[in-house]
N, C-alpha and C positions, 0 to 999 in steps of 0.2 A: 463326619467332616470337622465337628468340633474337635471330637477326639483326638484326629492327627496335629491340630493344631495345637493340641495342651502336649505331645509328643515333640515338639519341635522348643518348646520354650526350655530354655538352658537356665535362665537364674533364678527360678522360682518354682517349687513345687507345684504340681496343680492344685492342690487345696486351698494354696496361699494366693490364688489369684481371684478377687472379688469382683462377681458378675460371672457369663458367660462367654468365653472367648471364641468367636465366632469365624474369625478372619485374623490369620498373621503371616507376616513376611517380614522375617527380622531382617533388625537395621532398616528397616521403610515403612510400615505400615500394621497398623492391628485394630479390630473394632471388637468389642466386645458389648454385653447387655446387662443390665440388674432391672431387675423386676422390683419395685421398693415394696414395703408392707409396714403396717400401724407399726411391728416393734421397731422398726425404724426412727420413727418421729418423736419429737416432743409429742408430751399428751393435752396440754394444754390446745398448742396450735397445729398439730395435726401435720408440719413441717418436719422434712426429711433432715436430723441431723446431718451438720456438714461433714464429720469425720465418714459419713460412709461413702460419698459424695466423692470426697477426698480420696479415700482408701480405693476406689475404683478406677480415679486416674493414675494415683499412683502404681499402683499394681499393674495395669495396663502400661503404665512408661516402662516398668523396670522389664516387663516381660517382655517387649519387642526388641530389646537390647540382645545380640549377639555375643552374651559373655557367659561365663560361668557364674559368677555372683556382681551383682549391679546395687548402689547405695545413690537416693538422691542426697545431690551436695547442693544444690539450691532449688526452691520450687517458687516460681512468682505465682500467687495462684487468683483468680476472681468468680467469685462467687456472684451470678446476674441476676436470677431469679429464684424466689422458693419452690421448692419441688415440695408436692404434698404425696403421703401414701397413695399407693397403686399406680401409679406412673411406672411407663416402662423407659430407660434410660438408654441411650445407643452413645459409646465411648469410640471416640477414635482419636487413634496417635498417629504421629508422623516423626518420622525420626527426620530433623533438618540440618544436622551437622556433626560431623563424627572426627576429633579430633585426639589423635592418642587414645588415653584412657577416658576421655570427655565425650560425653553423648547430650545434644541439645534434642528435648522432645517435647514437641507439644501435643496437647491433650483438649478436645473440647468434648463436653457432655451436652447430648440433645435430648429434650422431650418433645417427642414429634419432630416437628421440624425449628424448633427452635431452640438456641444456644442458653444453655442454663447455668455451665462452669466452663471456664478454662485454666488451663494450668501452662506455664514453659518449668518444666523439669532439668535441669542439669547434672546428667546422672553421670557418675563413677566407675568404670572398672575395675572390678579387685579379685585379682587373679591369684 
């Protein structure tokens, strides 16, 4: 099932997607999973570095777009609570609006039922 989702993605190669893409409906929604590890954390606090969480959200936002290539034009993001090593994150993307070559995508990331990150991405299709 997951392999079929990777085949649908047009804007990225499968190895460029952070996490495991488990559900995808182009230009509508997508879900991916990321299991965090100690290698992703700050050594002192064991909190997962923000760029891993952002990369999960960004790559999912780009993957959900039905375009050959897409770039983030604007990202409005919020880290809501710290994430520690060993947590399984679930990222959910939803395409809110499409106008010409611009896509507005909301991505929310959860640890269990708790929202730990949210982002509004304005993506630009570059054909």
